[in-house]
N, C-alpha and C positions, 0 to 999 in steps of 0.2 A: 896189698890188693893190686891186681893187675889193672892195666889201662883198659878202658872200655874198647871192645872190638878186638882185643888181643886174646888169643886162645891160650888157656892154661894147660900145660902138659898133664895128662891123666894121672901120672904117678904123684905129682905135686898136689893135685886136687884130691886124690884119694888119701894122701897123707894128712892134708888139712882137714878133710871130713872125718877121718879117724880120730884126729886130735880133738875135734869138736865133741865127738861122742864120748871119748875118754874123760874129757874135762866135765862133761855133763854128768856122767856116771859118778865121778869123784865128788861133785857138788851135791848130788841128790841121794847119796847113800847115807844111811844112819850110823855107820861105823864111825866111832870116835866122837859122836855128838855128846857123850857124857862130859867131855872136857869143855867148859864154857868158852875158852878162846877159839877152839875148833868150831863149835856150834855157831858162835857169833860171826866168825869169818865166813862160814858157809852161808849164813843167812844174808849177810851183806852182799856176797857174790851172787847169790840167787836173785836178790832184789835187782842188782845191776844187770844181770842176764835178762830179766824180764823187762826192765826199762829199755834195753837195747833191742828188744824184739826177739829175744831168745835165740841168739846165734849159737849157743851151746844147746844141743838137743839130743834126744835119744836116737838110737839107730832106726827105730820105726818111724819117728817123726821126720828124720832126715830122708828116708826112702819116700815118704809121702810127699815131702816138699820137692824132691827131685822129679817125681812123677808129675806133679802139677806143673813144674817148669817145662818138662818135656812136652806135655800136652799143650801148653801155651805157645811154645815154639812151633809146634806142629800146626796150630791154628793160624799163626802168623804166616808161616810158610805157605799154607793153603790159600790164605787171602792174597798174598803176593803172587802166588802161582796163578791164581784166578784172574790176575790183572786188575787194574783199576776200573775196568769196564763193568765189573760186577757191582761197583759202588756208584750210586747215582750222583749227579752233580749236587753240590752243596746248596742248600736254601740260603737266601741272603740273611746274614746275621748283623744286626745293628746294635751297637753299644752307645746309649745316650749318656753323656757325662756333662758335668758342670765343673767350674774351677774351684768348687768348695772342698772336694775330697779327691786326693790323688792316689791314696793307698788302695781303696776298694776297687776302682776300675783296674788297677794293676793286677790285683788278685784274680779278677774275672778274666783279664787278658791272659794271665798265666794258665788258667784252666783251658781257654780256647787254644792256646799254643800247644799245650800238652796233648790235646786231642786232634791237632792239625785241622782246626776249624777256622776257615777264613772269616774275617769279620771286618766291619767298618766302624770306626769311632766317630761319633757325631757330637761335637761340642755345642751344646745349646745354651751356654751361659748368657749370650746376648740375644737369643731368639725366643722371645716370650711366647709366640704362637706354638713353636715346636715343643717348648717345655710344657706348656699347658696341655697340648695334645698327648704327649707321651705319658704324663702323670695321670691324665683322665683315662686313657686306654688301659694302662697298667693297674689302675685303681690303687696307686701308691702315693706317698707324700714326699719322697726324696729320690735322688739319683745316686748312683748310676742305675740304669734300667736296660734290660736286654730284650730285644724283639727278634724272633726268628720267623721269617717269612711273613712279617707284619703282625704276628701273634705275640702279645706281651708274655714274657716268661717271668720277669720280676727282677729283683736285685741279686746281690751276691748269695744270699741264703738259698734262694730258689734255684739259682744256677748250680750251686754246689749240690743241692739235693737231687736235681735232675741228673747231674753228672754221676753221682754215686749210684743212682738207680739205673743208669745206662740209658736214660731217656734223652739226654742232651744230644748224643751222637745220632740217635734215631730220628730226632726232630730235624736235625740239620741234614743228614745224608739219606734219610728215608729208611 
């Protein structure tokens, strides 16, 4: 696999894609399946292919994936070409944490970093007033809690759901 940011020559990429399609066709054909060792091997390899996100795929599926990548690259280029002025300033994002759990806040921070969302971590372990206020506002019983522009979003589950639906970036950047 090439290093990120390094361009792969078209002939190598075309050969790799052709190999993916040929291996897919060999795995998903019914020829030879009367022999149990062939059938079992194919079943195991099909299972592995599906577990890995189907890197081996048909020619039609490969074309669909390449078209989706091209469209995504075009959208990114348009956003960058439009400049950052088209994107509003980020709303303040506060992540309230305590010293009870270190993994969950890290997961939330990873989501924020993945979306380039600026945030502030507020440790309220020793601040009873802030802890009580955050729990009351969010109508939750445990930390970590996320607030965007003073509005309670919730914990990890709610942040993940908002991220998957595309609402997280909309709430932060408008």
